[in-house]
N, C-alpha and C positions, 0 to 999 in steps of 0.2 A: 746572518745564518748561512752557512755554506751549503753548496749544492749537495756535498756528500752527506751532511747532517740531515738535510731534507729528504734525501733518498732513503736513508736509513729509517727515518721516522715514518715515511710513507709506507715502506715495506712492512715495518713492524705493525703499524696500526691496521693496514689492510689485512695482514695475517690474523689480527684479532677479530676483525669483522667477518671475514669469510676465509677460514683457514684452508690452505691448499697444501697438499702433501709434498714434501721435498722430494727431489730426485732420489730414488731408491735403487738398489741393485735389482736387476731383472729377476722376476720370479721364475723359479724352476717349474717346469711343466713335465707332464708325463709320469713315467715310473719313478723318477727321482723325487718328484714332488710328493708322490704317495708315501715314499719312505720317509721324507722329511716330516710328515704329519703323523707318523706311526707313534712316537712317544706320547703326543697329546691325546690321540685317539685311544691308545692303550690305557692311559691314565683315566680317561672318561669312562671307558667300558669296564675296567676292573673295579671301579667304585660304584657302578650303577646298581648292582643288586644289593650290596649292603645299605646304600642310601634308600633304595626302594623298600626294603624290608623294614627299616627303621620308620620310614614314612607310613607304611601300611600299619605297623603296630601302634604307633602313636595316634594316627588319625582315626583308625577303627575304634580304638579304646575311647577316645574323647567323643567321637561322633555318635556311636551307638549308646554310650552312656547318656549323652544328652538326649538322644531320641527316646530312650527308655524313661527319662525323667521329664519329658516335654510337658506332661500334665502339671508338673511342678515348675514354678517360674524359673528355677535355676537351670532346668534342662535347656531352655532357650539360649541362655548365655553359653552353655557348654557347646551347643551346636554352632553358635557364632564363633566361638574359639576354634572349633574344628574347621570352619570355613577359612579362617585366617591361617591355620596350620597348613591346610592344603595349598593356600596361596603361597605360603613361604616355600614349601617343597617344590611347587611348580616353578616359582621364580628361580630357585636354585638350579632346577633342570635347565632353564634357559641360559643361566649364567655359565653352567658347565659346558653347554653346547658351544657357546661363544669361545670359551677357553679351548675347546677341542678344535677350533678353527672354522666352525660353521658360520655362515653369514648371520648377522644380527636378526633376531626375530622380533618384530614390533609387538610390544606388550600391550595388554588392554589398558584403556583409560579408566582406572578404578574410580577416580573422583569426578567422572563426567556428570553433567546435569546437577552438580551439587550433592551427589548421593552420599559423600563422606564428609559433609559439613555438619558439625554438631555430633554430640554423643549418640543420640537415638538414631539419627540417620545412619551413622557409621555402624551401629549395632545391628540394624535390621536391613541394611542395604544388601548383604549377601543373599538373603532369601529371595530377592527379586532380580538379582544379577545372574544371568546364565553363566558367566565366566566362572563364578565361584563353584557352581555345580560341576562344570567341566573339570575344574582343578581337583575337586573331590574325586571325580571319576578317574582321573588320570593317576592320582596318588594312591587310591585305594584298590583300583582294579587293573587299569591298563599297564602302568609302569611296572608293578610287580611281575605280571605275567611276561611282558616283553623282556624285562631285565633278566629273568631267569634264563630265557633262551639265549640272549646275546652274551650274558656273562659265561654261560656254560660253553658256548662256541669259542669265546675268547680264550678261556682257560685251556680247552682241548686243543685248539689250533696252536696256541703258543707252546704248550707242553710238547706236542708232537714235533714241532719245528725245532725246539731246543734239544729235546731228547734225541731226535734222529741225527742231528748234525754233530752232537757231542758225545753220543753214546759209545762210539768206538774208543774213546779215551778212558771213560770211567767204568764201563760195564765189565771189562776183564777183571776188575777187582771185586766183583760181586760173584759169589759161587753160584753155578747153575743147578747144583744139586742133582736130582733125578729127572730133570727136564727132558721130555721126549717129544715135544712138539716144537717144530721150527717153521715159521711162516714161509720162509723162502723155499724150504723143501716141499711144503704143501702146494705152493704156487707152481713150482717146476713140475710136480706130478700132475697138476691139472692142465698145465699148458703142453706138456710133452708126456702123454700117457705111455707107460711101458718103457721109459728111458732107463738107461743104465749109467747115468752120469756119475762120475766119481769126483767129489769135491768136499771140502770141509764145510759142513753146514753152519758152523759157528762163524766162519769168515763170510759165508753167504748171507747170514743173518745181519752181520754188521754192515755189509754193502747195501742190503735192502733197506735197513734203517736209515743209512745216510741218504739214499735216494729219496725215501719218503720224507725225511727231514728237510731236504733241499726243496722238494715240491711244496711242502707246507710253508716253508720259509719264504719262497718266492711268491706264493699267493697270499701271504699274511697281510700286506698292505691293502689288497683288494677286499679281503674279508673284513678288516677293521673299518675301512671306508664304508662298506655296505652296511655293517651293523650300526655305525654312527649315523649314516643317512637314514636308517630306519627310525632311530630315535628322533632325528631332526624332522622327518616328515610327520611323525605323530605329534611332536610338540607344536609344529606350525598349525596343524589342524585343530588341536585341542587347547593349547595354551596361548596361541597367538591372538592378536586382535582381529576383529572381523572387518571385512571390507566396508560394511555399513558405517562403522566407527570412523574409518578414514574419510568417507564421504561427509560425515557430520563435521569432522574437523575442518575439511576443505571448505564446506559451506560457511562455517563460523568464521574462518579466516577471510573469505571473500566478503562476508557481511561486514566484518570489522574494517577491512581495507576500504570498502565503499563508504562506510560511515565516516572514516577518517578523511576520505577524499571530499565528501560533502562538507564536513566541518572546515577543512582547509579552504575550500572554494568560498564558503560563506565568510570566513575570516578575510579572505582576499577581497571580496566584494565590499565588506564593511570598511576595510582599510582604504580601498579606492574611493569609496564615498566620502570618507573623512578627508582624504588628500584633496579631492576636488573641492570640498567645502572650504577647506582651510587655504587652498591655493588659488586656482584659476577663478573660482566663483567670487572670491573677495576682490581679485583684480578686476573682474568684469563689472562688479558693482561700483568700484572706484572709477572705472572707465565710463560707466553710465553717468555718474555724477559729474565727472570732468566734462563730458560732452554737453550736459545740461548747462553747466557754468559757461562753457564756450558759447553756447547758443545765446545766453543772456548778454554776454560782454562783446559779442562779435561787432555790434554797431557802436556801442558806447566806448569800449576800450580795446581796439584791435591789437595793440601790442601785447596786452595781458592775455587776450584770447590766443594769440600766436604762441605764447609761451606754454599755455595750457594744452595746445594741440601737440606740442613736442612731448609733454608729459603723457598725454593720452596715447601717443604713438608708442612710447616706451612701455606703458602699461599693457597695451595690446601685444607687443612683441614678447614681453615676459609671460603673459598668460598663454600665448601660443607655445612658447618654449616648455612651459609646465605641462600643457596638454600633450605635447609630443613625448615628454618624459613619461607621463602616466600611460600613454598608449603603448609604450614598450612593455608594460606589464601584461598586455593582452597577447599580442603577436608581433614581436619586433620584426620589422621588414628585413633587417639584415640577416635573420635566420633563413627566411625564404630565398633571399637573393644569394647569400654567400655561405650559409651553413653555420654550424655551432661554433667552430673554431674562430671564425671571424666575429661572431657575436660575443664570445668571451674576450677576445682582444678589445672589442669596443667597450665592454664593461670595464676592463682594466684601465683603458685610457681615460675614462671619466671619473675614476676613483681619486679622491683627494689625497690618498696615501699611495706611494709608489707600489706597483704590483708587478711581480715577475710571473709571466704566464708560461706554462708548459702544457702542451696539448699533444696527446698521442692517441688518436682515434683510429679505429680499424677501417679498412677499406669499405666494408659493408655499410650501406647507408643506414643512419639512425631513423627510426620512425619520427614523424613530425611531433607527436605529443611528447615523446621522450626528449627531443631537442628543446622544445619549449620549457618543459619542466626542469631540465638540466640548466637552462639559461636562468630561470627564475630562482633556482636554488643557489646558483653561483652569485647572482645579484644580491640575494638576501644575505648570504654569508659575507660578501665584500662590504655591504652596507653596515652590517653589525660590527665587523672588524674596524671599519673607519670611524663609526660613531662611538663605540663603547670600549674598544680595546686599548685605546691610547697607544696604538702601534705606529712605528715609523717605517715598517716594511711588511709587505704581504706577499705570499706566494700562492698562486692559483694553479692547480694541476688537474687536468681532465684526461682520463684514460679509459679505454675499453679493454675487456678481457673475455676470453672464451674459456669457460670452466667445464666444457664437455657436457656431461649429463646434467650439471647444475645450470646450464644455459649461459647466455651472454649477459655481461654486467657493464654498466658505465659507472665510474668512480669520479666524484667531484671532491677534491681536497682543497681546503683553504687553511693556510698556516700563517699566523702573525706573531710578532715578537712583543706583543702587548703585555698587559698586567695579568691576564689569565682570569680564572674564576668563573668562566662561562658555564652556564647550566641551562637545561631545558625546563625552566620554571613555568608553572601554569600561567597563562595570560601574557607571556613574553614571546619575543620573536622566534626564538629557537624552538619553543613548544609548538607553535604553528608550523614551523618548518618540519619538525618531526612528524606532525600529522600529515603534511603533504607527502613526505617520503613514504610513510607507512601506507598512505593511500595508493602509492605506486607499487606496493608490495616490496618495498625496499627497507633499508635500515639506516639510521643516522648514528654515527659514532662521534662522541665528544671526548677529547682529551685536553683538559684545560686546568692544570694545577695553578694554585695561587702564585702569582709572580711570573706566570707564563713559561714557555710559549703555549699558544693555543693551537690545536689541530682539530679540525672538524671535517669529517668525511661523510658524504652521502653516497650510498651504494644502491643502484636501481637496476632491476633486471629488465631485459628487453629482448625482442625477437627481431633480428635484422630484416630489413626490407627484402634483401636478397632471398631470405628463406620464406617470408610471409607473402611477399608479392604486393601487399597493400599496407595501409596504415593500421591494419588490424594487428600488426606486429607489436603494437603497444600493449603493455600489460593491462589487465582488467583494473578498472578503477582509476585510470589516469585522468587527470583533470587538466 
């Protein structure tokens, strides 16, 4: 596999995991940016009142009909239908605001706590969910009142701007009849009492209309932006999710990540127990038996005892090597002495399959828990590729990136040219690795079509020590 192919694959898969926006043209700012958003905001405002009136008519009909028939069982279902109608019109308002260029408004979690699981729960959930009542209030009261004001201002401002700037062209074709009031003449008389100016009032009227049209046209973007912002503020307060819901989601995510971390740690301890039982413990039992045999033969058969001493020495050396290998699963000394890059190089050198290592780590120091977990993740991926992939070449890539508001991330990629078909099946190594990564509040990406190649990436967030000052820079739930 060529370096170019690997680079392309890494870029594509990374983009799938955590998409980053491509380089775009610089955004226009200031007055030009206001004009650029005028078409979208005009489309939003001009449709506001028709949609609001339709929503009011439909919702009021269904809601009050259901309320009047609430003593009859069918009335309850009519009110439920009214709640969902209000939810639909409220959601439409949020979608229209996003189309108008406003920042996304986080929507309520309608199905939280299992409220919409099952027919009866779904049917009666609106009665106890405050969001539904707010959506009814918005569709039936707030939006119709506000939309009448904003729609009227939109029509008036647009009409004056267009009529004033174009009236000089088409008004001469319209007969004035017996018109005897001219606004420009009235203004001149008020500004200059007793004047004897001699000018054509028709021309003066055209000039005044052009001036007014230009003023309204120049202020049109500000008016549209202000009216759109009014709808946006109301929608955020009435139709958006509550802060308490965001806290509930955050608590649930933290609980899930900590649970995953505990499960991953338990699996690691069980695997270590099994490895010790199957490896060093058996060798030490054999060593004990050899020493007992040596003790019995030492006087009767020195030559045989000498041969057993050599075997016992080999058993002790192999047991020590296995214990050292297992100890790397806790805290590899090379990480403390030389850092993650050297640790990954050491892993690659011990792999039975040739490994190409590419490391591009930021200058900011990684927290120790992140280094340890990155090492363990790479070790597990390399082991899986060597044991199960039937690969002849492996590429290990470790990089860090700064995503701005999204924080810092470390990416561990392992690609092999094996038979493919890898999946995070329950009870298998990749499933445990996925739990470990989720425990770090990261994500594991697996791309392994049958026939290969296989690309697996682990993406873990972290706070650089330069910013945190301590190992507290590790994400919550790190194991």
